[in-house]
Kinemage of the C-alpha trace (Angstrom):
@kinemage 1
@onewidth
@group {chain A} dominant
@subgroup {mainchain}
@vectorlist {calphas} color= white
{ca met a 1} P 264.368 19.205 142.352
{ca lys a 2} L 261.780 18.262 145.207
{ca ile a 3} L 259.125 20.253 145.153
{ca gln a 4} L 258.987 19.308 149.285
{ca asn a 5} L 262.863 20.502 149.783
{ca val a 6} L 261.925 24.178 148.350
{ca phe a 7} L 260.668 25.583 152.255
{ca lys a 8} L 263.191 23.283 153.479
{ca asn a 9} L 265.819 25.436 151.487
{ca asn a 10} L 264.199 28.976 152.420
{ca glu a 11} L 265.081 27.864 155.942
{ca ser a 12} L 268.589 27.399 155.121
{ca trp a 13} L 268.088 30.244 152.907
{ca ile a 14} L 266.881 32.838 156.060
{ca ala a 15} L 269.658 31.416 157.914
{ca gly a 16} L 272.397 32.206 156.047
{ca lys a 17} L 271.299 35.568 155.202
{ca leu a 18} L 270.114 36.324 159.018
{ca glu a 19} L 273.990 35.107 159.957
{ca lys a 20} L 276.040 37.189 157.944
{ca asp a 21} L 273.061 40.208 158.935
{ca pro a 22} L 270.825 40.204 161.536
{ca asn a 23} L 269.373 43.545 160.159
{ca tyr a 24} L 269.141 41.750 156.629
{ca phe a 25} L 265.113 41.407 156.202
{ca thr a 26} L 264.246 44.403 158.309
{ca glu a 27} L 266.164 46.711 156.082
{ca leu a 28} L 264.966 44.517 152.966
{ca ser a 29} L 261.207 45.442 153.870
{ca lys a 30} L 261.886 49.303 153.617
{ca gly a 31} L 261.547 49.310 150.248
{ca gln a 32} L 263.360 48.904 146.753
{ca asn a 33} L 265.727 51.536 144.860
{ca pro a 34} L 266.975 49.870 142.098
{ca asp a 35} L 268.612 51.996 139.007
{ca val a 36} L 267.705 49.025 136.266
{ca leu a 37} L 264.801 47.238 134.887
{ca tyr a 38} L 265.716 43.901 133.392
{ca ile a 39} L 264.062 42.285 130.490
{ca gly a 40} L 265.628 39.343 130.274
{ca cys a 41} L 264.217 35.697 129.282
{ca ser a 42} L 262.290 32.839 131.449
{ca asp a 43} L 264.379 30.235 130.911
{ca ser a 44} L 265.261 28.654 133.861
{ca arg a 45} L 269.350 28.824 133.017
{ca val a 46} L 269.425 32.663 133.448
{ca thr a 47} L 268.401 34.348 136.765
{ca ala a 48} L 269.167 38.219 136.160
{ca glu a 49} L 270.632 38.382 139.873
{ca asp a 50} L 272.945 35.643 139.679
{ca leu a 51} L 274.356 36.763 136.437
{ca met a 52} L 274.697 40.397 137.032
{ca gly a 53} L 276.314 39.691 140.861
{ca val a 54} L 273.736 41.938 142.603
{ca ala a 55} L 271.861 41.532 145.470
{ca pro a 56} L 268.050 41.638 146.224
{ca gly a 57} L 266.658 45.330 145.484
{ca glu a 58} L 268.873 46.765 143.396
{ca val a 59} L 267.314 45.311 139.938
{ca phe a 60} L 263.672 45.620 138.581
{ca val a 61} L 263.152 42.411 136.637
{ca his a 62} L 260.689 41.306 134.198
{ca arg a 63} L 261.203 38.180 132.260
{ca asn a 64} L 259.280 36.185 129.126
{ca ile a 65} L 259.792 34.027 126.675
{ca ala a 66} L 262.636 35.412 124.182
{ca asn a 67} L 263.032 39.105 126.139
{ca met a 68} L 259.952 40.500 124.160
{ca val a 69} L 259.252 43.810 124.561
{ca ile a 70} L 255.301 43.942 122.451
{ca ser a 71} L 253.458 46.802 122.496
{ca ile a 72} L 250.021 45.467 122.912
{ca asp a 73} L 251.784 43.580 125.844
{ca leu a 74} L 250.201 44.636 129.150
{ca asn a 75} L 252.307 42.593 131.355
{ca val a 76} L 255.390 44.096 129.811
{ca met a 77} L 254.592 47.536 129.344
{ca ser a 78} L 252.977 47.753 132.720
{ca val a 79} L 256.574 47.172 134.072
{ca leu a 80} L 258.241 49.066 131.962
{ca asn a 81} L 255.644 52.682 133.120
{ca tyr a 82} L 256.326 51.681 137.000
{ca ala a 83} L 259.818 50.905 136.333
{ca val a 84} L 260.699 54.546 134.308
{ca glu a 85} L 257.902 56.469 135.646
{ca his a 86} L 257.680 55.626 139.403
{ca leu a 87} L 260.979 54.047 140.293
{ca lys a 88} L 262.799 56.112 138.303
{ca val a 89} L 265.511 53.572 136.804
{ca asn a 90} L 267.959 55.360 134.864
{ca his a 91} L 268.983 52.127 133.035
{ca val a 92} L 266.716 50.012 130.882
{ca val a 93} L 268.367 46.305 129.831
{ca val a 94} L 267.207 43.876 127.375
{ca cys a 95} L 268.968 40.752 127.653
{ca gly a 96} L 268.910 37.367 125.307
{ca his a 97} L 271.229 34.367 125.651
{ca tyr a 98} L 272.487 32.597 123.150
{ca phe a 99} L 270.349 29.201 122.288
{ca cys a 100} L 267.299 30.510 123.298
{ca gly a 101} L 264.276 28.043 122.882
{ca gly a 102} L 261.873 30.773 122.056
{ca val a 103} L 264.147 32.018 119.103
{ca lys a 104} L 264.874 28.523 118.179
{ca ala a 105} L 261.247 27.734 118.270
{ca ala a 106} L 260.772 30.518 115.951
{ca met a 107} L 263.094 29.797 113.282
{ca gln a 108} L 260.922 26.364 113.014
{ca ser a 109} L 258.478 25.898 110.176
{ca glu a 110} L 256.223 24.468 112.799
{ca asp a 111} L 252.158 24.803 114.152
{ca met a 112} L 253.198 25.743 117.857
{ca gly a 113} L 249.462 26.555 118.885
{ca val a 114} L 248.822 29.417 120.973
{ca leu a 115} L 252.787 30.355 120.924
{ca asn a 116} L 252.095 31.029 116.758
{ca pro a 117} L 251.261 35.192 118.035
{ca trp a 118} L 253.981 35.535 120.668
{ca leu a 119} L 256.756 33.758 118.325
{ca arg a 120} L 255.390 35.746 115.156
{ca asn a 121} L 257.460 38.974 116.438
{ca ile a 122} L 260.481 36.896 117.049
{ca arg a 123} L 259.888 35.634 113.196
{ca asp a 124} L 258.938 39.422 112.022
{ca val a 125} L 262.769 40.432 113.310
{ca tyr a 126} L 263.601 37.463 111.085
{ca arg a 127} L 262.023 39.023 108.111
{ca ile a 128} L 263.576 42.549 109.122
{ca his a 129} L 267.482 40.909 109.182
{ca lys a 130} L 266.652 38.113 106.536
{ca thr a 131} L 269.427 38.907 104.157
{ca glu a 132} L 271.665 38.935 106.857
{ca leu a 133} L 270.829 36.241 108.547
{ca asn a 134} L 270.332 34.114 105.282
{ca ala a 135} L 273.514 34.785 104.087
{ca ile a 136} L 275.192 32.867 107.264
{ca ala a 137} L 275.665 29.416 106.131
{ca asp a 138} L 276.387 27.517 109.830
{ca glu a 139} L 272.480 26.897 111.596
{ca ser a 140} L 274.201 27.411 115.054
{ca glu a 141} L 275.900 31.023 114.282
{ca lys a 142} L 272.543 32.187 112.231
{ca tyr a 143} L 271.095 31.319 115.619
{ca asn a 144} L 272.728 33.455 117.524
{ca arg a 145} L 273.093 36.554 115.672
{ca leu a 146} L 269.137 36.001 115.602
{ca val a 147} L 269.315 36.134 119.282
{ca glu a 148} L 271.363 39.297 119.091
{ca leu a 149} L 269.122 40.863 116.241
{ca asn a 150} L 266.199 40.312 118.489
{ca val a 151} L 267.436 42.315 121.179
{ca gln a 152} L 268.359 45.323 119.181
{ca glu a 153} L 264.918 45.356 118.161
{ca gln a 154} L 263.230 44.683 121.530
{ca cys a 155} L 265.824 47.685 122.239
{ca val a 156} L 264.023 49.769 119.278
{ca asn a 157} L 260.788 48.865 120.629
{ca leu a 158} L 261.623 50.030 124.069
{ca ile a 159} L 262.945 53.633 122.664
{ca lys a 160} L 259.464 53.487 120.698
{ca thr a 161} L 257.619 54.199 124.449
{ca ala a 162} L 256.322 57.015 125.495
{ca glu a 163} L 257.450 56.449 128.914
{ca val a 164} L 261.595 55.973 127.960
{ca gln a 165} L 261.425 58.893 125.167
{ca lys a 166} L 260.591 61.212 128.009
{ca ala a 167} L 262.906 60.136 130.073
{ca ile a 168} L 265.615 60.164 127.999
{ca thr a 169} L 264.739 63.455 127.582
{ca glu a 170} L 264.255 64.678 130.882
{ca arg a 171} L 267.072 62.407 132.941
{ca gly a 172} L 269.231 61.280 130.035
{ca leu a 173} L 267.860 57.191 130.944
{ca gln a 174} L 269.803 54.782 128.900
{ca val a 175} L 268.978 51.629 126.883
{ca his a 176} L 270.992 48.505 126.454
{ca gly a 177} L 271.069 45.414 124.749
{ca trp a 178} L 273.358 42.545 126.438
{ca val a 179} L 273.282 38.968 125.447
{ca phe a 180} L 274.351 36.181 128.042
{ca asp a 181} L 276.933 32.962 126.787
{ca ile a 182} L 275.303 30.149 128.575
{ca his a 183} L 278.654 27.937 127.415
{ca ser a 184} L 281.026 30.861 128.635
{ca gly a 185} L 278.688 32.295 131.545
{ca lys a 186} L 279.828 35.491 130.312
{ca leu a 187} L 277.533 39.079 130.230
{ca ile a 188} L 278.158 40.461 126.612
{ca asp a 189} L 277.397 44.237 126.211
{ca leu a 190} L 276.069 44.233 122.281
{ca lys a 191} L 276.916 48.023 122.177
{ca ile a 192} L 273.795 48.786 119.722
{ca asp a 193} L 274.681 52.075 117.855
{ca phe a 194} L 271.103 53.570 118.370
{ca asp a 195} L 271.577 56.642 116.492
{ca his a 196} L 272.814 54.858 113.409
{ca val a 197} L 270.031 51.868 113.690
{ca leu a 198} L 267.236 54.507 114.309
{ca lys a 199} L 268.150 57.148 112.154
{ca asn a 200} L 265.625 56.528 109.439
{ca ile a 201} L 262.696 56.128 111.054
{ca arg a 202} L 263.220 57.935 114.556
{ca glu a 203} L 261.172 60.855 112.906
{ca ile a 204} L 258.073 58.258 112.967
{ca tyr a 205} L 258.243 57.631 116.665
{ca asp a 206} L 258.874 60.688 118.175
{ca leu a 207} L 256.167 61.366 120.536
{ca gly a 208} L 257.328 64.791 120.872
{ca his a 209} L 259.420 64.487 124.407
């Protein structure tokens, strides 16, 4: 991509939208009313709106390296609060993807400098699920299973928060764990059984909602 072409591309995009709907931008400027908060990876190959087949205004999006939900990350916590408390979304999705560079980096015994504190959270996921992962002989299969388990643990981190607990109680908000398969283009619902996953720890994180 040549950076100087970006504004030409933007002009073509505007023209295409207006050709289909002369009021497109007028309507878009009136505000947003998304029903979904999507927390995904920053990987340039994985764009939320494209893989979900949705239009601007339908999904509130947050992306970071390896789709992490870390309680002391003010960025993701602010996005979560705004989406759940103010936009009143009814679904929160954590979407990972197979062959994720962040997950792969966390699997390596290597000093990654400033990335170390971030990747440590993924290594903690490996530690929690070490028995299952170490039983997988094929490295690619183990790598992709860690992608899935990382999605699961980030969903658990969502359910630990006051905003999500309150919204689940008050309006039935749902948390979903998905994986995007880059090789096939398929979006996969991991269908995580949160009652089973949380059965032994739920009381620890219950904030009374």
